[in-house]
Structures are given as C-alpha cells and as structure tokens.
C-alpha positions in Angstrom: -1.1 -26.3 31.0 1.1 -24.3 29.2 3.3 -25.9 26.5 6.9 -24.7 24.6 7.6 -26.6 21.5 10.9 -26.8 19.7 10.5 -28.3 16.7 13.8 -28.2 14.2 13.6 -30.0 10.7 17.5 -30.6 8.8 17.6 -31.2 4.9 21.2 -32.0 4.3 21.7 -32.7 0.1 24.7 -34.2 -1.3 25.1 -31.6 -4.2 24.0 -28.0 -4.3 20.3 -27.7 -4.9 17.6 -23.8 -5.5 15.2 -23.0 -6.6 13.1 -24.6 -3.8 9.3 -23.9 -2.6 8.3 -25.2 0.7 5.5 -25.0 3.1 5.3 -26.0 7.0 2.2 -26.6 8.9 3.9 -26.4 12.4 2.5 -23.5 14.0 -0.9 -24.5 16.4 -4.5 -23.6 16.1 -6.2 -22.2 18.8 -10.1 -22.7 19.3 -11.7 -23.9 22.2 -9.0 -26.7 24.0 -6.5 -24.7 23.2 -4.4 -21.2 22.9 -1.6 -20.1 21.2 0.5 -17.6 23.3 3.4 -17.0 20.7 4.9 -18.6 17.8 7.8 -17.9 15.5 9.2 -19.6 12.8 13.5 -19.3 11.6 14.6 -20.4 8.7 18.5 -21.4 7.6 19.0 -20.3 4.7 16.9 -16.8 5.7 14.1 -16.6 3.5 10.7 -14.4 4.2 7.5 -16.1 5.3 4.4 -16.0 4.0 1.1 -16.9 5.9 -2.3 -18.3 4.8 -5.0 -20.6 5.4 -5.7 -23.5 3.6 -8.6 -25.0 2.5 -9.7 -26.7 5.6 -8.4 -24.0 7.9 -5.0 -25.3 8.6 -2.2 -22.3 8.7 0.5 -23.1 6.1 3.9 -21.3 6.3 5.2 -21.3 3.0 8.9 -19.8 2.0 11.1 -19.5 -1.5 14.9 -20.0 -1.7 16.1 -19.4 -5.3 19.8 -19.3 -4.5 21.9 -22.9 -4.4 22.5 -24.1 -1.0 23.3 -28.0 0.7 21.6 -27.1 3.9 18.1 -26.1 4.6 17.0 -25.9 8.6 13.5 -25.1 9.9 13.1 -24.2 12.8 9.6 -23.5 14.5 9.2 -22.5 18.7 5.4 -22.1 20.2 4.2 -21.1 23.3 0.8 -23.3 23.7 -2.0 -23.3 26.5 -4.0 -26.5 26.9 -7.1 -26.1 28.1 -9.3 -29.7 26.7 -12.6 -30.0 27.5 -13.6 -33.3 28.7 -13.7 -35.6 26.3 -14.9 -39.0 28.2 -18.6 -36.9 29.4 -18.6 -35.5 25.5 -18.4 -39.6 24.1 -21.5 -40.7 26.4 -24.0 -40.1 24.1 -25.4 -42.3 22.0 -23.9 -43.0 18.3 -25.2 -39.6 16.3 -26.9 -39.4 13.4 -25.7 -36.6 10.5 -27.8 -34.2 10.1 -28.5 -30.6 11.0 -26.3 -27.6 9.9 -23.1 -29.5 10.6 -23.7 -32.2 8.4 -22.1 -30.6 5.3 -19.0 -29.9 6.9 -18.5 -33.6 8.4 -19.9 -35.4 5.4 -15.8 -35.0 4.1 -14.5 -37.1 6.6 -17.1 -39.8 5.8 -15.5 -40.7 2.2 -12.5 -42.5 1.2 -9.3 -40.3 1.4 -5.4 -40.5 -0.7 -4.2 -42.5 2.0 -7.5 -44.3 3.6 -8.7 -45.1 0.1 -11.1 -48.2 -0.6 -9.6 -51.8 -0.3 -11.0 -55.1 0.4 -8.2 -55.3 3.4 -10.0 -52.2 5.3 -13.1 -53.5 4.3 -13.1 -57.2 6.1 -11.3 -55.0 8.9 -14.4 -52.9 9.3 -16.9 -56.1 9.0 -15.4 -57.3 12.2 -16.6 -54.4 14.5 -19.5 -54.0 16.2 -22.3 -52.1 14.1 -23.3 -48.4 15.8 -26.2 -49.5 16.7 -25.6 -52.2 18.8 -22.7 -50.5 20.3 -24.5 -48.6 22.9 -22.4 -45.3 23.6 -20.1 -43.8 21.0 -17.2 -44.4 23.8 -18.3 -47.7 23.9 -18.0 -48.1 19.7 -14.2 -46.0 20.1 -13.0 -47.8 22.7 -14.1 -51.2 20.4 -12.6 -49.5 17.2 -9.3 -48.4 19.0 -9.2 -52.1 20.7 -9.2 -53.9 18.0 -6.9 -51.5 15.7 -4.2 -52.2 18.7 -5.1 -56.0 18.0 -4.3 -55.6 14.1 -1.2 -53.4 14.5 1.9 -53.4 16.3 3.8 -50.5 17.0 7.2 -50.8 15.4 8.9 -48.0 14.1 11.0 -48.1 10.4 8.7 -50.3 8.6 6.0 -48.0 7.3 6.4 -43.9 5.4 5.2 -41.0 5.4 2.6 -42.4 2.1 1.7 -45.5 3.5 -1.6 -46.6 2.7 -3.7 -47.9 5.5 -4.1 -50.8 3.4 0.2 -51.3 3.1 -0.2 -51.0 6.7 -2.9 -53.5 7.2 -0.7 -56.2 5.1 2.2 -55.2 7.2 0.4 -55.3 10.9 2.8 -52.9 11.8 3.5 -49.2 12.0 4.2 -46.0 13.5 1.0 -43.5 15.2 0.4 -42.4 11.8 -0.4 -45.9 10.7 -2.3 -46.7 14.0 -4.3 -42.9 12.8 -5.4 -44.3 9.6 -7.0 -47.1 10.6 -8.6 -45.8 12.9 -10.2 -43.1 11.0 -10.7 -45.6 8.0 -12.5 -47.7 10.3 -15.0 -45.4 12.0 -16.2 -44.2 8.5 -16.9 -47.5 7.4 -19.5 -48.0 10.6 -20.8 -44.2 9.1 -18.5 -42.1 12.0 -17.1 -39.5 10.7 -13.4 -39.0 11.7 -10.5 -37.0 10.6 -6.8 -37.1 11.1 -4.4 -34.6 13.4 -1.1 -33.8 13.2 0.4 -32.4 16.3 2.9 -32.9 19.5 2.4 -34.4 22.8 4.1 -34.1 26.0 5.2 -37.5 26.3 8.6 -38.4 27.9 11.0 -39.7 25.1 8.7 -38.4 22.1 11.1 -36.8 19.7 8.8 -36.4 16.3 5.5 -35.5 15.9 2.7 -37.0 17.0 -0.6 -38.3 15.0 -4.2 -38.9 16.6 -7.6 -38.5 14.9 -10.9 -36.4 15.7 -14.5 -38.3 16.2 -17.5 -36.1 15.3 -20.2 -36.7 18.3 -22.8 -35.0 17.3 -24.1 -30.7 16.8 -23.6 -30.2 20.3 -20.2 -31.9 21.6 -18.0 -31.2 18.4 -15.7 -33.4 17.5 -13.6 -35.0 20.4 -9.9 -36.2 20.2 -8.8 -39.7 20.7 -5.4 -41.2 20.5 -5.3 -44.8 18.7 -1.8 -45.5 19.8 -2.7 -44.6 23.5 -5.9 -46.1 23.3 -6.9 -43.4 25.3 -9.7 -39.6 24.9 -7.2 -37.1 25.0 -6.2 -34.4 27.4 -3.8 -31.7 27.8 -1.1 -33.3 26.6 -1.9 -32.8 23.2 -1.2 -29.8 21.2 -3.4 -30.1 17.7 -1.6 -28.7 14.9 -3.6 -29.2 11.7 -7.0 -31.2 11.2 -7.1 -33.3 7.3 -8.3 -35.9 5.8 -5.6 -38.1 6.3 -1.8 -37.2 6.7 -1.2 -35.8 3.5 -3.3 -32.9 4.0 -1.8 -32.1 7.1 2.2 -32.8 6.5 4.4 -30.7 8.9 7.0 -30.1 6.1 6.4 -30.2 2.1 8.0 -28.4 -0.7 10.0 -29.1 -4.3 13.5 -28.3 -4.5 15.4 -28.3 -8.1 19.1 -30.2 -9.0 21.3 -33.3 -8.9 21.7 -34.5 -5.2 20.4 -37.3 -2.7 18.6 -35.8 0.1 18.8 -36.3 3.8 15.7 -35.3 6.7 16.5 -35.5 10.4 13.7 -34.2 12.9 14.1 -33.3 17.2 10.8 -31.8 18.3 10.9 -31.2 22.4 8.1 -30.1 24.1 7.9 -29.4 27.8 5.7 -27.6 30.1 6.7 -23.8 31.5 5.2 -21.5 33.6 5.3 -18.5 31.8 6.3 -17.1 27.9 8.5 -14.6 28.1 8.8 -11.2 28.5 11.1 -11.2 25.5 9.2 -12.8 23.5 6.5 -10.1 23.6 9.4 -7.6 22.8 10.3 -9.4 19.9 6.4 -9.6 18.6 6.2 -6.4 18.2 9.7 -5.5 16.9 9.1 -8.0 13.7 5.6 -7.0 13.2 7.3 -3.0 12.7 9.7 -4.0 10.7 10.7 -8.0 10.3 14.2 -9.2 9.9 14.0 -12.0 6.5 14.6 -14.4 9.7 11.9 -15.3 11.4 7.9 -15.1 10.5 6.9 -12.5 8.0 3.5 -10.6 9.6 2.4 -11.1 5.7 -1.0 -13.3 5.3 -1.9 -15.3 1.9 -4.5 -16.3 0.5 -5.9 -20.4 0.1 -3.4 -20.5 -3.6 -2.4 -24.5 -2.3 -5.2 -25.7 -0.7 -5.3 -28.7 0.3 -8.3 -29.6 -1.6 -5.9 -30.0 -4.5 -5.5 -33.9 -4.4 -3.2 -36.2 -2.6 -0.3 -33.5 -2.7 0.0 -30.3 -2.9 2.6 -30.2 -5.5 2.2 -32.6 -8.2 5.0 -35.0 -8.6 7.0 -33.4 -11.6 10.3 -35.1 -10.8 12.5 -36.0 -14.2 14.5 -34.7 -16.7 12.5 -32.1 -18.5 11.8 -30.0 -14.8 14.7 -31.0 -12.7 12.2 -30.5 -10.0 11.7 -33.3 -6.9 9.6 -33.7 -4.0 11.0 -32.9 -0.6 11.1 -36.0 1.7 8.4 -36.3 4.0 8.5 -36.1 8.0 6.3 -39.3 9.1 5.1 -38.7 12.4 5.5 -41.1 14.9 
C-alpha cells in the first residue's frame, strides 16, 4: 500500500517568542515492513534543518529560530509504501527466551522507563495476567494482554496528557492510544517479554492526529512484531512507523525550548490517504534541493547523535525560570 501523509503542527503565542530550539520526529523509517520513498519538512518562519539519528536509531530533524515570532508552523509530507510481514504467523510460536546475540538489544525494553515506571498499580495489573509458561503461544499471551488492557481502560480523549504516566492512566481508567500502549508495554515487561512503544500514523477514516501502538519481541528469528492495543489487532499495512522507544518520552513528534513571556497553544492536523504513485515533481524537487537548498525545507546536512534520547526523560531539561526565561514547548499527545 502506498500512502501519502501530511502532518501539520501549529504553535501560536500570545506574545513574541525567540531563541527557539526544536526537534521533530516526523520522517518515517525504512525497513523490512515499509519503504520511505519521499519526505519533505517545511517550517514557517523559515529555518535550515539538520537531520541526525538519535540513540535509538530514529530520524530527528533539528532547527533553530533566533528572531522573534508569534506563530510557528511545521509541515511534514511523506510518501511511504508499506509491505508488512504477516504478524500473526510470527507470533504463533512459544514465548521466546532472552538469549543469543540479540539479547543486548532487547534487554533495554524489559526495564522500567520514565512514563512506564514500576508502581503498585502496574504490579497489580500484571498479577492479573496469565503467566507466560501457561499461555501457550506468544500470540495467545499477547491477545490476553490486549484484552485485559481494554478491560481496564476506556478510550476517552482529553482526560490524559502527553506526560501522563501509566499508573496515572490506570487510576483514571481512561485514556487514548498513548495510554493503551503504555499499559500494554508495561504489562509485557512485567511478564518478561521485551516490548517497545511505537509512534506513527494509521490509515483510518477520521484520524486527525498521530497514533501509537507497540512492538513485542518474538525471538531472534521473528524479530519485533507490531500490535495495536487500542484496536486489539496485529498491525497490517495501514500503519506507518515513525519512531520506536521505551515510551512516548523517547519519541515525541515535536519537542523544544523557546524564550519569552507568552502562553502557547498547539493544534495538530494529520491526513493519511492511499495514492497510486509519487508525483514526478517530487523527484525533481529532491534533486534540486540536494544541489542548493532554500532554507524552507529539509536540509541535506546530517549531524551526529547530539541529542540522544538516552539522556533521560526529556532530551531538553526543564529550564523554566526567571533566570533563563526558557520554556518547554508543549508535547503532542498521540491519539
């Protein structure tokens, strides 16, 4: 399936702000399950963009705006062909053991993380689940966990925020796909199954924001398998992966700092639609932009992992205060 994705995020400020540092994760990955054919990022005000890979291998686009402004728009467009391997068959195997050369990669996704810490609420939830040695196949266990997540959380928007932890969502009993995914990941880790959080897009009618789901480790041969706890299904070709991490704090679509005395509001629009082909002018744009660039779109420069997500909960520390005047930009909660 060939999908065109338009993702626009607008920030509006009540007074001029400046000295902005922003990073965005909106460019999709290329792997065995999908191929990114084209990607373009534009900002207004215009700013040159530097791209790099963070500590988890995700693409990050970084830009700075020094001059004052009242509005900021970030617009990303992608063309992605999905060709996902059958997930159900890869899960139809015994629960894997954590050994072999890939163990180092997956062990990190067994540990607690900033938004999925150990808590009495999470431990109690895990205690209600089937034990891996009695679950039969990994597919049966994954399905049981997704069913139990649905029994504990009711889907409801605007009751949680981008920084809501898994135990806070459990106490509320409500949340969005971000909270469903956090609970699923936390439950799998509690059962000894490596699991990670996925930020991306989904081709579903009515979706107007980014989506979140999970990947579970199915063993060295099968690798990571995508499952969507919100829909209780194994993921097919209608999902596009942008970034993977321990939880949302590793992979927010946008994050940054700005300086000023203002109130910030954010609005997000996402449109995902099937198309027949990539327009010819996109190939011409790519060649021209690679030669000279114009400051409006994605730069061809590639930086190092200067803002690795392994730094902690947030890549930028909370520096708000009278001494600096810096403010953290609002996060975009995943629906």
